[in-house]
N, C-alpha and C positions, 0 to 999 in steps of 0.2 A: 834437660836431657826429655830424652823422649821415653815411654812411659805406657807397655802395653796392658791392658786388664782382660782378664776372662768375663766373662759377665755372663754367662748362664745361670749361675745359682740366682740372680739377682729378678730373672726375668723369666726363667723357669720354674713355677712350682711344683712343689711336690702334692700340695694339696689344694689344687685347681686355682681358681679366683673368684673373686668377692662376688655372687651375682648383682648387689647392689651399685658396686662402685667400677665393676669390670676392673679391678687389678688386681694384682697375684696376690695370697695366702704365702705371705712370708712368713716363715719360723726358722730358727738357727740357723746355720750357713748361708741361707739365702737374704735374713734378716740382715745379718752380717756385712755380706757382700753388698747389698742396696745400700746401707746406713753407711760404709766406710767408702764407698766411692761418690755416693751421693755428696759427703762433707768435702770430697775433696775437689770436687768437681766446682763449690763453692768458693774453697779456700785456697786453690791451689791455682795464679794464673800465671806460672813462671817455665812451668814446664806442660808440653805436648804426650795429650793422652789419647791412645787408641783402646777403643772399648769397643772388643771383638763379641757379637752375639748371633745366636740359631737363630731369631726372631728380631723384627722390629721390637722400639724400646717401646715400654708402656708408656703411658702419656706425665706419671711421676718422675719418670727418669730426666736426669740433667739435660737440657737441650742443646743441642750442638752448637760449638761457637766456631773459633779460630783454630783453639788449643785444646779442642772436646769434639770427638770423631766416633761415630760408630761407623764398624764394621758388619754388613751384615751378610752370612752365609748360611746355609744348608749341607749336608751332610749325610752319604745315606746310614754313615754308619760311625758309631763312637766318637760324637762331633768335637770333642775335646780331643780324645789322644791321638785320634787321626785327621779328623778332618782340619782344626787348627794347626796341629804341627802341620801341614802341608802349606795351611796361609800364610804361618809365618814365617816362613820361606822367602817372603815376599817384604818383611818389612823386616827395618834397621832398625832395633830398639837397642836400647842402655840397661832396662830393666823391665823383668818379665814376670804381674802379681799375678795368682791367680786365687782368687779369698774362697777356697774351698778346698777337698783334700787332694786333686788332683792337678797333676800337668800333664801340659803335653808328650808325646812320647820326643819332640825337637823342637829347644830353641837354643837357637842361635845365644840372644841374650840371657844373662844371668836370670835364675828364677828366685820367688818371693812365693810359698803356701802358705793358709791358712789353716788348722785343722783344731777345728775348737773342741774335741775330746776321743778320745779313742776307748769308747762304750762298750764296739763292738769286741775290741778283743777281750774285757770283762764280763761280756755279758753274749754271748755268742747266740745264742740257741733263741736269741730277742730278734733274730735278724732271720730273714731270708738269705736262704743259701746264695742267690745268685749274687744278692746287694754286699753280703759280710765278704765270698769270693773275691769281687771287686774291691769291698776295702780295703782287706788284704794284701792285693796283690799288686793293683796299682797303686794301691795308697804306701805302699812301700816301698814300689818303685819311685814315687814324683818325694819321699822322704829323704829316702838318700838323692835325688838327684838335683831338690832344691840348695839354693845358698843359703837361706836363712828359712825359716819356721816360725812363722807368728799363729801363737795359741792364747786363751782370752783370761788364762787361772796359772798360779805356779804350780797346780794339783794337776792340772791338764800338763803344766810341762813336764814335772813328775813323771808322771806316766808314763809319758814320749819317750825319755832319757830310760824308763826299764823297761820298757818294754821295744823297745828300735834300737838301742845303746846310741845315741844320738848324743853327740858333745852338747852339755850345755849354752856353749855358747854360744849354739846355731840357732839358737832358739830362743824369741823373744816372747815378753808376753805385753799383750794389748790388751786392754781391759776393754770390753766393751760400755758402751751407754744405754743410754733408758731413751723414751720417745719424750718429748717434751709433755706436760701436762694439761690435759685436759678442763677446762674448769667449766665446759655444762654439765652441768649436775643434775640428774635423776632424782626424787627424792620416792619412797617404800610404796606410795602409790603407780608411781607411775613406772615404775620396776615391774612390782604385780599386775600391772596392764598390760608392760609387753612380756614379760617372761612366768608370771605365776607367782613371785617369788612375794610371801605377804610375810614373813616371821624374821626374827635374828636369825641371821646366817654366819657358818663359818663357810670361805670360799679357797677355791682348788683352780689354778689355772694352767693348764697345759696339754698338751698330745695326749690321747688315752692310748699309751701301750705300757706297757710290764714296766719298764724301768721308770717308769714313773709312780709306780709305788700307791697306786688308786686304791686297791684294792682294800689293802691292807689301812688306809687312810678311811673307808669306810667301813670297817671293821674296827677303829677304835672309836670312832661317833658312835659306833654302837655301845660303845661302851663309857660314853661320857656320863657322869653322874648328874650332868645339869639337865643333859637328856633326858635321864628319867625324870626328874622333876618339871621340867617343862616340855613337852612333847611334839611345844612348835619349833623348836629349833631345828631346822634342815640346814642340810648340805650342799652347798650349789655346785657343781666340778661344769667348768668352764673350758671347752677343747674339741677337738676335728677325731676323728677316729683313727689314730696309724693304724695297727696292727698287732695280731693278737686281745682284742679289746673285750674278749666275749664275758670271759673271766670278771673283768670290770663292772661290767651293763648286770651281771646276776647275781653282783655281791650285794646290793641293797637287800635283793632280796633272802638269800641266804641269812645275811644278819638280822633280820625283822626290823631294816629300816626303810622297806620299799616305798613308804609314804612320805619321807622327809628327806628322800637323795633325788636332785633334779639334777638331768647331763641335758645343758645345752651346747647345741652347735652351732648355733646362729649367732652369735654375737659381735657384732661390730667393732672398731677400735674407736669409734662413737659412746658405745655404750657402754664398755672396761670401763673405763674411769669410775660411772657411777657403782658399778658393782664392785669393787675395792672399796670405795668412799664409803658404799652403808653395812660393810662389811663389820661382824661380830669381830672376824679378823683372818686372817690368810693363812694355808698351812701347803708348805711343799713338801712332801713327803718321800721326794725322789733317794731311789737308792743310788744314783750315781749322775751329775751334771757339771758341764763343761766351765757352767759355769754359774747359772739360774736368776736368768734375768725377771722375772715377775716377781722375786724377792724385793728387788727395787724399785720392782712398779707398782706395789703394796704399799713400801715406802712412800714412794713418791705422793701417793693419796690419801698416809694417813694410817693404813690400816697394818695393824700389830701382825707380827709376822712369829709364825712357829716353823720349822725348817729342821731337814734332814741333817746330822752331827757327823756328815761324810765327805769325801770326793772337796768340790770347792766351790760348798754353800757354807759355810763358814768364812770365808774369804771374801763372796757377797754379802752376808750380811751382818757383818761383824759383831760388833757389841749393839749391834740395835736386833738383833731375834731373839727367841726360845728353841735351843735346838734338843733332838729327841733322838733316840737309836730309833732309824726304820723300819728295822726288823721286830722290834716290841709295840705293841699293839697298846699294851699299858701306859708302855713311856710316851705314845703318842698321844692317847688320853689327856694322862698327868700333864703334859705341857697344854693343852687345849685346853682345861679346866681351869689352870692356871692362870691365862691371859682372862677368858671366860667372867672368870669368879672375882678378879682384882683389878679394880679400876687405875689403882696406883699405878699396879706392873701396866696397864697399856697406857696412860698417859706418857709413863717413861718409855715404852718402846717407841711411839709414836715422834716423839720429841727427839728420839737417836736416831731413829730413820729419819728422818727431815737431814738429819749432819749426814747419814752415811752414804745417802743421794749425792748430795756435792763432790764427793770423790771419782764420778764416772760423769762421763761426759763424751756421746760420737764426735765434737769437737778435739777433745784432747785425744780420744782413739785414732782419727783421720791424724792429729798432726804427727805421732809416732809412729803411724802406720807410711807415712810418708819418707820420716829421719832415716825410717830401717833402708826403704826402698833406694835413699839416694845413696845408703852405705854402702850397701853393692851394687850399683850403678859403677861406684867410684872403685870399687876394688875389682 
């Protein structure tokens, strides 16, 4: 079987490149696309793959071999929609996979797309007008054109069905995996030296944007009774600036905790495990998530989790997290206090978290994706 893949998201990051490694800063669909194609390269030696890229593959991409080839080309306008359409006219494929919201205008082969979430339909004001227009128009076209749609949670599947009137049988859920555990553990002294963290801390990991609800988390943090007793408790916010982040950066001063909130945007994949391991707990207060991978990342490193009771987050956390109403800062604070003050609950969440993580892997995700591609090619 001949499989074509749109590799754009895997090599063109929305948040630039890591200064230390030179690799793309992959989040969301970029991470999903990269992980799926990497695992397909490892696990499938039966089928022939053609990977279409706008730039040469980064050094962490799978190496070329007989059944895994890269086609690198540039396009002056709309690389996926127009440039890739023209390129695909010269390829005889059995199936074409675009692990992103968008398909080329033209594909001879039946196509599959991956849509992680449709947050742009629920929170349109949080998106730039240009991006929103593209997501709605080009994304809508791609949804209608695709033979199958892959999404990463039942919550997202239900949203796609509701908003686009797509038959349920057209959508397949493929749960994402998480990065393998890194065992180089830095203690608090090392974290203090590198990031200035010297106190017990609550951790958040994610892009600084309104949908992540970080300002509400900071408000809840200011209400903690534990914080009133122990002024040294900190909130550490790890993530790159996305958009409309001014309210987030101003929130610590607004709520009187400017000396106890740290924003870190220079954390590497090597550093992140230690931040999880040493945290009192992890909190993800998002208003909407396609899945919420940081929930599982925290659990993987033995960090108890408090998260929102909306969208896909209960799917990710299962019975291994404490849930709250993300619109209620008092409820967020209450959930955080329950973990901070109750050692028995902490231990219980940590043990359940280790079991929850076992349900998800990129190997399983790639195997399921290949099954879907093969089923579409046969029909």
